[in-house]
VMD Tcl script that draws the C-alpha trace (Angstrom):
set ca {
  {7.32 -48.67 -152.38}
  {8.96 -47.79 -149.07}
  {7.85 -51.09 -147.56}
  {9.15 -53.16 -150.45}
  {12.41 -51.17 -150.43}
  {12.88 -51.92 -146.72}
  {12.21 -55.59 -147.45}
  {14.88 -55.58 -150.15}
  {17.42 -53.99 -147.83}
  {16.55 -56.33 -144.94}
  {16.64 -59.43 -147.13}
  {19.92 -58.37 -148.73}
  {21.48 -57.90 -145.31}
  {20.04 -61.17 -143.97}
  {21.66 -62.95 -146.93}
  {25.08 -61.83 -145.69}
  {24.79 -63.60 -142.33}
  {27.32 -66.34 -141.59}
  {26.18 -69.92 -142.15}
  {28.15 -71.34 -139.23}
  {25.45 -70.80 -136.63}
  {27.25 -67.82 -135.15}
  {24.77 -65.17 -134.03}
  {25.83 -61.62 -134.81}
  {23.96 -58.81 -133.11}
  {23.47 -56.87 -136.35}
  {20.97 -59.50 -137.49}
  {18.41 -58.10 -135.05}
  {18.59 -54.77 -136.86}
  {18.24 -56.58 -140.20}
  {15.13 -58.30 -138.86}
  {13.67 -54.95 -137.75}
  {14.14 -53.54 -141.27}
  {12.59 -56.64 -142.76}
  {9.64 -56.58 -140.35}
  {8.97 -52.89 -141.00}
  {9.01 -53.59 -144.72}
  {6.56 -56.48 -144.42}
  {4.28 -54.49 -142.13}
  {4.19 -51.43 -144.39}
  {3.57 -53.53 -147.47}
  {0.72 -55.58 -146.04}
  {-1.05 -52.49 -144.72}
  {-0.59 -50.66 -148.02}
  {-2.29 -53.53 -149.83}
  {-5.41 -53.06 -147.71}
  {-5.44 -49.27 -148.20}
  {-4.90 -49.47 -151.97}
  {-7.65 -52.05 -152.30}
  {-10.00 -49.67 -150.49}
  {-9.14 -46.83 -152.85}
  {-9.37 -48.76 -156.10}
  {-12.53 -50.83 -155.63}
  {-16.21 -49.88 -155.48}
  {-17.70 -50.27 -152.02}
  {-20.02 -52.96 -153.39}
  {-16.99 -55.07 -154.38}
  {-14.88 -54.33 -151.32}
  {-15.76 -57.48 -149.35}
  {-14.87 -59.82 -152.21}
  {-11.69 -57.87 -152.92}
  {-10.51 -58.09 -149.32}
  {-11.32 -61.82 -149.31}
  {-9.30 -62.27 -152.50}
  {-6.36 -60.31 -151.07}
  {-6.39 -62.46 -147.93}
  {-6.63 -65.67 -149.95}
  {-3.75 -64.67 -152.24}
  {-1.59 -63.86 -149.20}
  {-2.30 -67.30 -147.71}
  {-1.71 -69.03 -151.06}
  {1.56 -67.15 -151.53}
  {2.70 -68.14 -148.06}
  {1.85 -71.77 -148.72}
  {3.75 -71.79 -152.00}
  {6.70 -70.00 -150.35}
  {6.87 -72.54 -147.52}
  {6.76 -75.39 -150.04}
  {9.61 -73.92 -152.08}
  {11.60 -73.27 -148.89}
  {11.17 -76.90 -147.81}
  {12.27 -78.12 -151.24}
  {15.44 -76.03 -150.90}
  {16.23 -77.44 -147.45}
  {15.59 -80.99 -148.62}
  {17.84 -80.43 -151.64}
  {20.71 -79.13 -149.49}
  {20.33 -81.91 -146.91}
  {20.21 -84.67 -149.52}
  {23.04 -83.26 -151.60}
  {25.47 -82.25 -148.84}
  {24.81 -84.61 -145.94}
  {24.29 -87.99 -147.60}
  {27.98 -88.92 -147.41}
  {28.52 -87.27 -144.02}
  {25.70 -88.78 -141.95}
  {24.78 -92.43 -141.63}
  {21.40 -93.67 -142.90}
  {19.99 -93.73 -139.36}
  {21.25 -90.19 -138.69}
  {19.69 -88.95 -141.95}
  {16.38 -90.57 -140.96}
  {16.58 -88.99 -137.50}
  {17.39 -85.58 -139.02}
  {14.47 -85.78 -141.47}
  {12.18 -86.74 -138.59}
  {13.31 -83.97 -136.25}
  {15.98 -81.31 -136.57}
  {16.50 -81.50 -132.80}
  {18.15 -84.91 -133.35}
  {21.28 -82.95 -134.32}
  {22.07 -82.61 -130.60}
  {22.78 -86.36 -130.47}
  {25.34 -86.20 -133.31}
  {29.10 -85.94 -132.84}
  {30.30 -82.30 -132.61}
  {31.99 -82.45 -136.04}
  {28.76 -83.67 -137.64}
  {26.75 -81.01 -135.79}
  {29.00 -78.34 -137.32}
  {28.49 -79.74 -140.83}
  {24.70 -79.95 -140.40}
  {24.63 -76.38 -139.07}
  {26.62 -75.17 -142.08}
  {24.31 -76.97 -144.53}
  {21.17 -75.58 -142.89}
  {22.77 -72.11 -142.88}
  {23.42 -72.31 -146.62}
  {19.86 -73.57 -147.17}
  {18.52 -70.58 -145.21}
  {20.61 -68.21 -147.33}
  {19.19 -69.85 -150.47}
  {15.67 -69.31 -149.12}
  {16.44 -65.67 -148.36}
  {17.79 -65.16 -151.89}
  {14.62 -66.72 -153.33}
  {12.46 -64.28 -151.36}
  {14.81 -61.42 -152.32}
  {14.32 -62.15 -156.03}
  {10.53 -62.32 -155.65}
  {10.57 -59.05 -153.67}
  {12.71 -57.39 -156.35}
  {10.11 -58.44 -158.95}
  {7.37 -56.96 -156.71}
  {9.33 -53.72 -156.50}
  {9.49 -53.59 -160.30}
  {5.76 -54.31 -160.62}
  {5.08 -51.67 -157.97}
  {6.65 -49.03 -160.19}
  {3.93 -49.78 -162.72}
  {1.20 -48.80 -160.27}
  {2.13 -45.13 -160.02}
  {-0.38 -42.60 -161.29}
  {0.26 -39.07 -162.47}
  {-2.60 -37.85 -160.32}
  {-3.17 -40.22 -157.40}
  {-6.48 -40.41 -155.59}
  {-6.74 -38.01 -152.68}
  {-7.67 -39.94 -149.53}
  {-10.18 -37.22 -148.57}
  {-12.08 -37.72 -151.83}
  {-11.82 -41.52 -152.02}
  {-15.33 -42.24 -150.75}
  {-16.94 -39.82 -153.22}
  {-15.06 -40.96 -156.31}
  {-16.23 -43.84 -158.41}
  {-13.39 -46.22 -159.40}
  {-14.39 -46.16 -163.08}
  {-13.91 -42.37 -163.05}
  {-10.73 -42.14 -160.99}
  {-8.55 -41.97 -164.07}
  {-10.59 -38.98 -165.19}
  {-9.53 -36.70 -162.34}
  {-9.31 -33.53 -164.46}
  {-12.99 -33.87 -165.32}
  {-13.81 -34.38 -161.65}
  {-11.77 -31.33 -160.64}
  {-13.70 -29.20 -163.16}
  {-17.00 -30.55 -161.83}
  {-16.03 -29.71 -158.22}
  {-14.93 -26.20 -159.26}
  {-18.22 -25.67 -161.11}
  {-20.20 -26.72 -158.02}
  {-18.08 -24.48 -155.79}
  {-18.69 -21.48 -158.09}
  {-22.41 -22.25 -158.06}
  {-22.47 -22.19 -154.25}
  {-20.66 -18.85 -154.15}
  {-23.39 -17.13 -156.22}
  {-26.07 -17.73 -153.58}
}
mol new
graphics top color blue
foreach p $ca { graphics top sphere $p radius 0.5 }
foreach p [lrange $ca 0 end-1] q [lrange $ca 1 end] { graphics top cylinder $p $q radius 0.2 }
display resetview
């Protein structure tokens, strides 16, 4: 939950950045928060998978986790590109000529050949498109945070016992505690 919380804070702060192309130094701090959040979340996914899955199913689970991450990234990139295309088509069609629009769609670096006034407009449009992308990711992350609350357990698995516990019995921790106590008492008699 800490990782997702850091992502929410970082994304919220990134969404406040100016769209004019001005670089403010605080954005580097926002990026650090965001990066820490992503790093903590991805690592937690691997650890939780290890705790919740039988060792015989671990390889397939890790493959599925990796595949879902790649699929999610692909879908996210696609949605991000749709947002940029929407902003460009909606806001720049009357500002740029047909040849400039073609050049921009071919390569963003073509902006350097535009008149300074047009460069400023293109920068503003791309800045607003980036903010829209950040908001999209913020909403998805907020949903993940909500779903994450549903994963809490009253009695979480102790990392020291994880290899000895069977996943189908992990929700029965009281029974396992009694069994361990019974074994410990049996060893004390000898």
